[in-house]
DRENDO-1510 file (C-alpha; in Angstrom, 1 decimal, always signed):
<recs>
REC; n; res; u; v; w
REC; 1; MET; -21.9; -19.4; +33.2 .
REC; 2; SER; -18.2; -21.3; +32.4 .
REC; 3; GLU; -18.1; -24.3; +31.0 .
REC; 4; ASN; -17.8; -26.2; +34.2 .
REC; 5; GLN; -20.5; -25.2; +35.2 .
REC; 6; LEU; -22.9; -26.6; +32.9 .
REC; 7; VAL; -22.7; -30.1; +33.7 .
REC; 8; THR; -26.0; -31.5; +35.2 .
REC; 9; GLN; -26.1; -31.4; +39.5 .
REC; 10; GLU; -25.9; -35.0; +40.1 .
REC; 11; ASN; -22.5; -35.3; +38.3 .
REC; 12; THR; -21.1; -32.1; +39.5 .
REC; 13; ALA; -21.3; -33.2; +43.1 .
REC; 14; LEU; -19.5; -36.5; +42.2 .
REC; 15; ILE; -16.7; -35.2; +39.3 .
REC; 16; ASP; -14.4; -32.4; +39.2 .
REC; 17; LYS; -12.8; -30.3; +36.7 .
REC; 18; ASP; -10.6; -32.4; +36.5 .
REC; 19; GLY; -12.6; -35.6; +35.7 .
REC; 20; ASN; -11.7; -37.2; +38.8 .
REC; 21; VAL; -14.9; -39.0; +40.5 .
REC; 22; ASN; -15.2; -39.6; +44.1 .
REC; 23; LEU; -17.7; -41.8; +44.8 .
REC; 24; THR; -17.4; -41.9; +48.8 .
REC; 25; SER; -20.5; -39.7; +49.1 .
REC; 26; ILE; -22.8; -41.4; +46.2 .
REC; 27; THR; -25.9; -42.4; +47.4 .
REC; 28; GLU; -27.6; -46.4; +46.8 .
REC; 29; ALA; -30.0; -44.5; +44.2 .
REC; 30; GLU; -27.3; -42.4; +42.9 .
REC; 31; VAL; -25.3; -46.0; +42.1 .
REC; 32; SER; -29.0; -47.7; +40.8 .
REC; 33; ASN; -29.5; -44.3; +38.4 .
REC; 34; TYR; -25.9; -44.9; +37.0 .
REC; 35; LYS; -26.5; -49.0; +36.3 .
REC; 36; SER; -28.0; -49.1; +33.0 .
REC; 37; ILE; -24.8; -47.5; +31.9 .
REC; 38; SER; -22.4; -49.5; +33.6 .
REC; 39; ASN; -24.2; -52.7; +33.3 .
REC; 40; GLN; -23.0; -52.1; +29.5 .
REC; 41; LEU; -19.3; -52.9; +30.7 .
REC; 42; ASN; -19.6; -56.7; +30.0 .
REC; 43; GLU; -16.1; -58.9; +31.1 .
REC; 44; ASN; -18.4; -61.8; +28.5 .
REC; 45; ASP; -18.2; -59.3; +25.9 .
REC; 46; ALA; -14.0; -58.5; +24.4 .
REC; 47; ASN; -15.7; -55.6; +23.0 .
REC; 48; SER; -18.0; -54.0; +25.9 .
REC; 49; ILE; -15.0; -51.9; +26.8 .
REC; 50; LEU; -14.1; -50.8; +23.3 .
REC; 51; ASN; -17.5; -50.0; +22.4 .
REC; 52; TYR; -18.2; -47.9; +25.7 .
REC; 53; GLY; -19.1; -44.2; +25.2 .
REC; 54; ALA; -18.5; -45.0; +21.3 .
REC; 55; GLU; -21.7; -43.2; +20.9 .
REC; 56; ILE; -21.0; -40.2; +22.3 .
REC; 57; GLN; -17.5; -40.0; +20.3 .
REC; 58; ASN; -19.8; -40.4; +17.3 .
REC; 59; SER; -22.2; -37.8; +17.8 .
REC; 60; ILE; -18.9; -35.5; +18.3 .
REC; 61; ALA; -17.6; -36.3; +15.4 .
REC; 62; LYS; -20.8; -36.0; +13.4 .
REC; 63; GLN; -21.8; -32.7; +15.1 .
REC; 64; SER; -18.3; -31.5; +13.3 .
REC; 65; ASP; -18.6; -32.6; +10.5 .
REC; 66; THR; -21.7; -30.9; +10.1 .
REC; 67; PHE; -20.5; -27.3; +11.0 .
REC; 68; LEU; -17.8; -28.0; +8.8 .
REC; 69; THR; -19.5; -28.1; +6.2 .
REC; 70; ASN; -21.4; -25.0; +6.8 .
REC; 71; VAL; -18.7; -23.0; +7.1 .
REC; 72; ARG; -16.5; -24.8; +4.0 .
REC; 73; THR; -18.6; -22.5; +1.5 .
REC; 74; TYR; -17.6; -19.7; +3.2 .
REC; 75; ASN; -14.8; -18.0; +5.4 .
REC; 76; SER; -15.2; -15.4; +8.2 .
REC; 77; GLY; -11.6; -14.0; +8.0 .
REC; 78; GLU; -12.9; -12.4; +4.7 .
REC; 79; VAL; -14.7; -10.2; +6.5 .
REC; 80; GLY; -11.6; -8.9; +8.3 .
REC; 81; THR; -9.9; -8.6; +4.8 .
REC; 82; LEU; -12.8; -7.0; +3.3 .
REC; 83; ILE; -12.6; -4.4; +5.9 .
REC; 84; ASN; -8.8; -3.3; +5.6 .
REC; 85; VAL; -9.9; -3.2; +1.9 .
REC; 86; LEU; -12.5; -0.8; +2.7 .
REC; 87; LEU; -10.3; +1.5; +5.3 .
REC; 88; THR; -7.7; +1.6; +2.3 .
REC; 89; GLU; -9.8; +3.0; -0.1 .
REC; 90; LEU; -11.3; +5.4; +2.4 .
REC; 91; ASN; -7.5; +6.3; +3.0 .
REC; 92; TYR; -6.9; +6.7; -0.9 .
REC; 93; VAL; -9.5; +9.8; -0.8 .
REC; 94; ASP; -7.4; +13.1; +0.2 .
REC; 95; VAL; -9.6; +16.1; -0.1 .
REC; 96; ASP; -6.4; +18.2; -0.6 .
REC; 97; GLN; -6.6; +16.8; -4.2 .
REC; 98; LEU; -9.3; +19.3; -4.8 .
REC; 99; ASP; -6.2; +21.8; -5.1 .
REC; 100; GLN; -3.6; +19.3; -5.8 .
REC; 101; GLY; -1.8; +17.6; -9.2 .
REC; 102; PRO; -3.3; +17.4; -12.2 .
REC; 103; PHE; -6.8; +19.3; -12.0 .
REC; 104; LYS; -4.8; +22.4; -10.6 .
REC; 105; ARG; -2.3; +21.8; -13.7 .
REC; 106; PHE; -5.1; +21.4; -15.6 .
REC; 107; LEU; -7.1; +25.0; -14.6 .
REC; 108; SER; -3.7; +26.8; -14.3 .
REC; 109; LYS; -4.1; +26.3; -18.4 .
REC; 110; ILE; -7.1; +28.7; -18.6 .
REC; 111; PRO; -6.5; +32.3; -18.9 .
REC; 112; LEU; -7.5; +34.9; -16.2 .
REC; 113; LEU; -10.5; +34.6; -14.3 .
REC; 114; ASN; -12.2; +31.7; -16.3 .
REC; 115; LYS; -9.2; +29.4; -14.1 .
REC; 116; LEU; -11.3; +30.2; -11.3 .
REC; 117; VAL; -14.8; +28.4; -12.3 .
REC; 118; ILE; -14.6; +24.6; -10.7 .
REC; 119; ASP; -17.0; +21.7; -12.5 .
REC; 120; VAL; -18.2; +20.2; -9.7 .
REC; 121; LYS; -18.9; +17.5; -12.3 .
REC; 122; LYS; -15.4; +16.9; -13.1 .
REC; 123; LEU; -13.9; +17.4; -9.4 .
REC; 124; PHE; -16.5; +14.4; -8.6 .
REC; 125; GLN; -15.7; +12.5; -11.4 .
REC; 126; GLN; -12.2; +12.1; -9.8 .
REC; 127; TYR; -13.7; +9.8; -6.9 .
REC; 128; ASP; -16.5; +7.9; -9.3 .
REC; 129; LYS; -14.0; +4.9; -9.5 .
REC; 130; ILE; -13.4; +5.0; -5.7 .
REC; 131; THR; -17.1; +5.2; -4.9 .
REC; 132; VAL; -17.7; +2.4; -6.8 .
REC; 133; ASN; -15.6; +0.1; -5.6 .
REC; 134; ILE; -16.3; +1.3; -2.0 .
REC; 135; ASP; -19.9; +0.4; -2.7 .
REC; 136; LYS; -18.8; -2.9; -4.0 .
REC; 137; ILE; -17.0; -3.8; -0.8 .
REC; 138; SER; -19.4; -2.3; +1.4 .
REC; 139; ASN; -21.9; -5.4; -0.5 .
REC; 140; LYS; -19.8; -7.9; +0.5 .
REC; 141; VAL; -18.8; -6.5; +4.1 .
REC; 142; LYS; -22.2; -6.6; +4.7 .
REC; 143; ALA; -22.7; -10.3; +3.0 .
REC; 144; GLY; -19.9; -11.1; +5.4 .
REC; 145; MET; -21.8; -10.0; +8.8 .
REC; 146; ILE; -24.8; -11.9; +7.9 .
REC; 147; ASN; -22.0; -14.9; +7.3 .
REC; 148; SER; -20.9; -14.4; +10.5 .
REC; 149; VAL; -23.9; -14.0; +12.3 .
REC; 150; LYS; -24.7; -17.6; +10.7 .
REC; 151; ASP; -21.9; -18.7; +11.8 .
REC; 152; ASN; -21.9; -17.8; +15.4 .
REC; 153; SER; -25.8; -19.3; +15.6 .
REC; 154; ALA; -24.2; -22.9; +13.8 .
REC; 155; LEU; -21.2; -22.7; +16.9 .
REC; 156; GLN; -24.1; -21.9; +19.0 .
REC; 157; THR; -25.3; -25.3; +18.2 .
REC; 158; MET; -22.1; -26.7; +18.7 .
REC; 159; PHE; -21.6; -25.2; +21.9 .
REC; 160; ASP; -25.2; -26.7; +23.4 .
REC; 161; GLY; -24.4; -29.8; +21.6 .
REC; 162; ASN; -21.0; -30.2; +23.4 .
REC; 163; VAL; -22.6; -29.3; +27.0 .
REC; 164; ASN; -25.1; -31.8; +26.3 .
REC; 165; LEU; -22.4; -33.9; +25.2 .
REC; 166; ILE; -20.2; -33.4; +28.0 .
REC; 167; LYS; -23.1; -34.1; +30.5 .
REC; 168; GLU; -23.4; -37.8; +28.7 .
REC; 169; MET; -19.7; -38.6; +29.2 .
REC; 170; GLU; -19.8; -37.2; +32.6 .
REC; 171; LYS; -22.0; -39.7; +33.0 .
REC; 172; HIS; -20.2; -42.9; +31.6 .
REC; 173; ILE; -17.6; -42.2; +33.4 .
REC; 174; ILE; -19.3; -42.1; +36.6 .
REC; 175; ALA; -21.3; -45.0; +35.6 .
REC; 176; GLY; -17.2; -46.8; +34.9 .
REC; 177; GLN; -15.6; -45.5; +37.6 .
REC; 178; ILE; -18.8; -47.2; +39.8 .
REC; 179; ARG; -18.2; -50.4; +37.7 .
REC; 180; PHE; -14.2; -50.5; +38.0 .
REC; 181; LYS; -14.6; -50.1; +41.9 .
REC; 182; GLU; -16.8; -52.9; +41.4 .
REC; 183; LEU; -14.6; -54.9; +39.7 .
REC; 184; ASN; -11.7; -54.4; +41.8 .
REC; 185; GLU; -13.8; -55.1; +45.1 .
REC; 186; GLU; -14.9; -58.7; +43.0 .
REC; 187; LEU; -10.6; -59.0; +42.0 .
REC; 188; ALA; -9.9; -58.6; +45.8 .
REC; 189; VAL; -11.9; -61.3; +46.6 .
REC; 190; MET; -10.5; -63.6; +43.8 .
REC; 191; GLU; -7.1; -62.9; +45.0 .
REC; 192; GLY; -7.9; -63.2; +48.4 .
REC; 193; ASN; -8.7; -66.9; +48.3 .
REC; 194; PRO; -7.5; -68.3; +44.7 .
REC; 195; THR; -7.9; -71.6; +45.1 .
REC; 196; GLN; -11.9; -71.2; +44.4 .
REC; 197; TYR; -11.0; -69.5; +41.0 .
REC; 198; GLN; -9.5; -70.5; +37.7 .
REC; 199; ASP; -5.7; -68.9; +37.3 .
REC; 200; TYR; -7.3; -67.6; +33.9 .
REC; 201; GLN; -10.5; -66.1; +35.4 .
REC; 202; ILE; -8.1; -64.0; +38.1 .
REC; 203; SER; -5.9; -62.9; +34.6 .
REC; 204; ASP; -9.0; -62.2; +32.8 .
REC; 205; LYS; -10.6; -60.3; +35.4 .
REC; 206; ARG; -7.2; -58.2; +36.0 .
REC; 207; ASN; -7.1; -57.7; +32.4 .
REC; 208; PHE; -10.7; -56.1; +31.8 .
REC; 209; ILE; -10.2; -53.8; +34.8 .
REC; 210; ASN; -6.8; -52.5; +33.5 .
REC; 211; ARG; -8.4; -51.9; +30.2 .
REC; 212; LEU; -11.7; -50.5; +32.0 .
REC; 213; ASP; -9.2; -47.7; +33.4 .
REC; 214; LYS; -7.4; -47.4; +30.5 .
REC; 215; ARG; -11.0; -46.5; +28.9 .
REC; 216; LEU; -11.8; -44.4; +31.1 .
REC; 217; ALA; -8.6; -42.4; +31.3 .
REC; 218; ASP; -9.7; -41.7; +27.7 .
REC; 219; MET; -13.2; -40.6; +28.3 .
REC; 220; LYS; -11.9; -38.2; +30.8 .
REC; 221; ILE; -9.4; -36.7; +28.2 .
REC; 222; VAL; -12.2; -36.6; +25.9 .
REC; 223; ARG; -14.1; -34.7; +28.4 .
REC; 224; PHE; -11.4; -32.0; +29.1 .
REC; 225; ILE; -11.1; -31.2; +25.6 .
REC; 226; MET; -15.1; -31.0; +25.1 .
REC; 227; LEU; -14.6; -28.6; +28.0 .
REC; 228; GLN; -12.0; -26.5; +26.2 .
REC; 229; SER; -14.0; -26.5; +23.6 .
REC; 230; LEU; -16.4; -24.4; +25.0 .
REC; 231; ALA; -14.4; -21.8; +25.7 .
REC; 232; GLN; -12.4; -21.9; +22.4 .
REC; 233; ILE; -16.2; -22.1; +20.4 .
REC; 234; ARG; -17.2; -18.6; +23.0 .
REC; 235; VAL; -13.6; -17.2; +21.5 .
REC; 236; VAL; -14.3; -17.6; +17.6 .
REC; 237; GLN; -17.8; -16.5; +18.3 .
REC; 238; ASN; -17.0; -13.1; +19.8 .
REC; 239; ASN; -14.4; -12.4; +17.1 .
REC; 240; ASN; -17.1; -13.1; +14.7 .
REC; 241; THR; -19.1; -10.6; +16.7 .
REC; 242; SER; -16.3; -7.9; +16.8 .
REC; 243; ILE; -15.5; -8.2; +12.9 .
REC; 244; ALA; -19.6; -7.8; +12.1 .
REC; 245; GLU; -19.5; -4.9; +14.7 .
REC; 246; LYS; -16.3; -3.3; +12.9 .
REC; 247; ALA; -18.0; -3.4; +10.1 .
REC; 248; GLN; -21.4; -1.5; +10.8 .
REC; 249; SER; -19.7; +1.2; +12.2 .
REC; 250; ILE; -17.8; +1.4; +8.9 .
REC; 251; LEU; -21.1; +1.2; +7.0 .
REC; 252; THR; -22.9; +3.4; +9.3 .
REC; 253; THR; -20.2; +5.8; +10.1 .
REC; 254; THR; -17.1; +6.2; +8.4 .
REC; 255; MET; -18.8; +6.0; +5.3 .
REC; 256; PRO; -21.3; +9.5; +5.6 .
REC; 257; VAL; -18.6; +11.1; +7.2 .
REC; 258; TRP; -16.5; +10.5; +4.2 .
REC; 259; LYS; -19.6; +11.7; +1.7 .
REC; 260; ASN; -20.1; +14.7; +3.8 .
REC; 261; GLN; -16.7; +15.6; +3.8 .
REC; 262; LEU; -16.5; +15.6; +0.6 .
REC; 263; THR; -19.0; +17.7; +0.1 .
REC; 264; LEU; -18.0; +20.0; +2.3 .
REC; 265; ALA; -14.8; +20.0; +0.7 .
REC; 266; VAL; -15.9; +21.1; -2.6 .
REC; 267; ALA; -18.2; +24.2; -0.7 .
REC; 268; LEU; -15.0; +25.3; +0.9 .
REC; 269; GLN; -13.3; +25.0; -2.5 .
REC; 270; ARG; -16.1; +27.1; -4.3 .
REC; 271; GLN; -15.1; +29.7; -1.9 .
REC; 272; LYS; -12.0; +30.2; -1.5 .
REC; 273; GLN; -12.9; +30.7; -5.6 .
REC; 274; ASN; -15.4; +33.6; -5.1 .
REC; 275; ILE; -12.9; +35.1; -2.7 .
REC; 276; GLU; -10.4; +34.9; -5.6 .
REC; 277; ILE; -12.5; +36.7; -7.9 .
REC; 278; GLN; -13.6; +39.2; -5.6 .
REC; 279; ARG; -9.9; +40.5; -5.1 .
REC; 280; ARG; -8.9; +40.2; -8.8 .
REC; 281; VAL; -11.7; +42.3; -9.5 .
REC; 282; SER; -10.8; +44.6; -6.7 .
REC; 283; GLU; -7.1; +45.1; -8.5 .
REC; 284; THR; -9.0; +45.8; -11.9 .
REC; 285; THR; -10.4; +48.3; -10.3 .
REC; 286; ASN; -7.2; +50.1; -8.8 .
REC; 287; THR; -5.7; +50.1; -11.9 .
REC; 288; ILE; -8.5; +51.6; -14.0 .
REC; 289; LEU; -8.4; +54.1; -11.3 .
REC; 290; GLN; -4.8; +54.2; -11.1 .
REC; 291; LYS; -4.6; +54.6; -15.2 .
REC; 292; ASN; -7.2; +57.0; -15.1 .
REC; 293; ALA; -5.5; +59.5; -12.4 .
REC; 294; GLU; -2.2; +58.9; -15.0 .
REC; 295; MET; -4.5; +59.9; -17.5 .
REC; 296; LEU; -6.3; +63.1; -16.2 .
REC; 297; LYS; -2.6; +64.5; -15.0 .
REC; 298; GLN; -0.7; +64.2; -18.2 .
REC; 299; ASN; -4.2; +66.0; -20.3 .
REC; 300; SER; -3.8; +68.3; -17.4 .
REC; 301; ILE; -0.4; +69.0; -18.3 .
REC; 302; GLU; -1.6; +69.8; -21.7 .
REC; 303; VAL; -4.2; +71.4; -21.8 .
REC; 304; ALA; -2.2; +74.4; -19.6 .
REC; 305; ARG; +0.7; +74.1; -21.7 .
REC; 306; GLU; -1.5; +75.0; -24.9 .
REC; 307; ASN; -2.7; +77.8; -22.9 .
REC; 308; GLU; +0.0; +79.3; -21.5 .
REC; 309; ASN; -0.7; +82.2; -23.9 .
REC; 310; THR; -4.2; +82.7; -22.4 .
REC; 311; VAL; -5.5; +85.8; -20.5 .
REC; 312; VAL; -4.8; +84.0; -17.3 .
REC; 313; SER; -2.0; +84.5; -15.0 .
REC; 314; LEU; +0.9; +82.9; -14.2 .
REC; 315; GLU; +0.4; +83.1; -10.9 .
REC; 316; THR; -2.8; +82.1; -11.3 .
REC; 317; LEU; -2.0; +79.1; -13.3 .
REC; 318; LYS; +0.6; +78.1; -10.9 .
REC; 319; MET; -1.7; +78.1; -8.3 .
REC; 320; THR; -4.4; +75.9; -9.6 .
REC; 321; THR; -1.6; +73.5; -10.9 .
REC; 322; LYS; -0.7; +73.5; -8.0 .
REC; 323; SER; -3.9; +73.0; -6.0 .
REC; 324; LEU; -4.7; +70.6; -9.1 .
REC; 325; ILE; -1.2; +68.6; -8.1 .
REC; 326; ASP; -2.0; +68.5; -4.3 .
REC; 327; THR; -5.6; +66.9; -4.9 .
REC; 328; LEU; -4.4; +64.7; -7.5 .
REC; 329; THR; -1.6; +64.0; -5.2 .
REC; 330; GLU; -3.8; +63.4; -1.7 .
REC; 331; VAL; -6.1; +61.5; -4.1 .
REC; 332; LYS; -3.7; +59.2; -4.8 .
REC; 333; GLN; -2.4; +58.5; -1.3 .
REC; 334; ILE; -6.2; +57.9; -0.6 .
REC; 335; HIS; -6.2; +55.2; -3.5 .
REC; 336; ASP; -2.8; +54.1; -2.4 .
REC; 337; GLN; -4.2; +53.6; +1.7 .
REC; 338; GLY; -6.8; +52.1; +0.1 .
REC; 339; THR; -5.6; +49.3; -1.5 .
REC; 340; GLU; -2.7; +48.7; +0.9 .
REC; 341; THR; -5.8; +48.5; +3.2 .
REC; 342; ARG; -7.7; +46.0; +0.9 .
REC; 343; ARG; -4.4; +43.9; +0.4 .
REC; 344; GLN; -3.7; +43.3; +4.3 .
REC; 345; LEU; -7.5; +42.4; +4.7 .
REC; 346; ASP; -7.0; +40.0; +1.6 .
REC; 347; ALA; -4.1; +38.2; +3.4 .
REC; 348; GLY; -5.9; +38.5; +6.9 .
REC; 349; LEU; -8.3; +36.0; +5.1 .
REC; 350; GLN; -6.3; +33.7; +3.2 .
REC; 351; SER; -4.6; +32.9; +6.8 .
REC; 352; LEU; -7.8; +32.5; +8.2 .
REC; 353; GLU; -8.8; +30.7; +5.4 .
REC; 354; ILE; -5.7; +28.1; +5.4 .
REC; 355; GLU; -6.2; +28.0; +9.7 .
REC; 356; LEU; -9.4; +27.0; +9.0 .
REC; 357; LYS; -8.5; +24.4; +6.2 .
REC; 358; LYS; -6.2; +22.9; +8.9 .
REC; 359; GLY; -8.9; +22.5; +11.3 .
REC; 360; VAL; -11.5; +21.1; +8.8 .
REC; 361; VAL; -8.9; +18.6; +8.0 .
REC; 362; SER; -7.6; +17.8; +11.4 .
</recs>
């Protein structure tokens, strides 16, 4: 329901949204109802016009002062600022830091396989400061949400109060317009029979009507401003609600997701290091096999030289030596093919890991 629909039914029939009063359809019963208000306009009281509707305006001022006092101790806009700070803290956390910067340089100083060991406690220490800051900001955001709700409650009280004051203002405008019409009719009679009245009586009547007209115009302006305030209050309430909803979303969605992703990043880093350890072990195994093959070759040659004068024929020695060399060559080829296959496997796994990381980060 809009603010223009929040007036009483009888007022709606007599006054439009611009404050114009139409008395063409007013009934005697309605005129009688408004008499108690219009009787406040006494021509013999110089202050009656000045005081007409003053109590309503005083109520507006008191209501505004009360609301300002309630919200003075807290700035609702601070919630939006805190949300921005929280988002900044979250954006500062980059899972790529797990494999970059001082941490990686530190690991690079440790020789051999020791550099592949990750101390998870040290890893999380990098984020301790950020976590503490986020927790503090989260608590402030929660407090801000509570204050936003309080602000909206105070605004709703102000909204309801304005609706009632608008109704009272409209009653005074209608009653004043009725009195204004009566006074103009009386003035017309006086101006039509000037000999029956003193000049000052006609002048006083005319001045009283003119002052009443100005007062009614002022009251219409106040009424219109109050109608505008209803829409303004709703805008502020909606803004407070949006800020509170955004804060709630961050606290219940963004924070858990961030912590989940941090844990996943650590697990992936561990997995990467395990793969690296396996690769190093395989390389070491291949190196040992190659050295053993070379040693076997040299030993075989030395043994052959030492036994060249044995009873074994030269042809036999040539045949066994060739067979042995062919065997060693074939074994070496097999080892080389296995090594190449495993290297291709390692390269493929690394490529898949990079693609997986890209998919997770994006």
